[in-house]
C-alpha angles and dihedrals in degrees: 000000000000120000132200125202110239105171143291131306089243089060088074117061117227108271088012141098146217133201125240116198113218133173086258094053139270120333120196116215117201131195121205124212089260091054098255112146126214132182129206135163106274091244127094111228089230106061103341096264118171104264091192088069093053129100116267114216121170106319094333138083126208114218111239094222107056105357097251110164116225124196108233094207095056108013089235121141113243115248138298084036119069131206140081137241113215110261124215130202117249132190127195113201119177090336094310120121122225124186125202109257104219110202092184138345 
């Protein structure tokens, strides 16, 4: 697996997000209150809303458009909604963030 450095843990506020632009599109990176970092495509599976602008609570984010709740660990929509945002692997090493560099799916 190839990894690309995308910033520092401190670049993302706790219970917040930031967007990383990649050749494959925008990826939203989220930080939980316990400093875990998750990465999903910045598109809600419902109507494509910008997940990075949603509210992070626990290990979930609520889409700002229609209040769908997305699980940060899996990208799955919480029931009763159904759908999935593409998840990306993240590493945090000595406070530095690395994102999986997908060459192809």
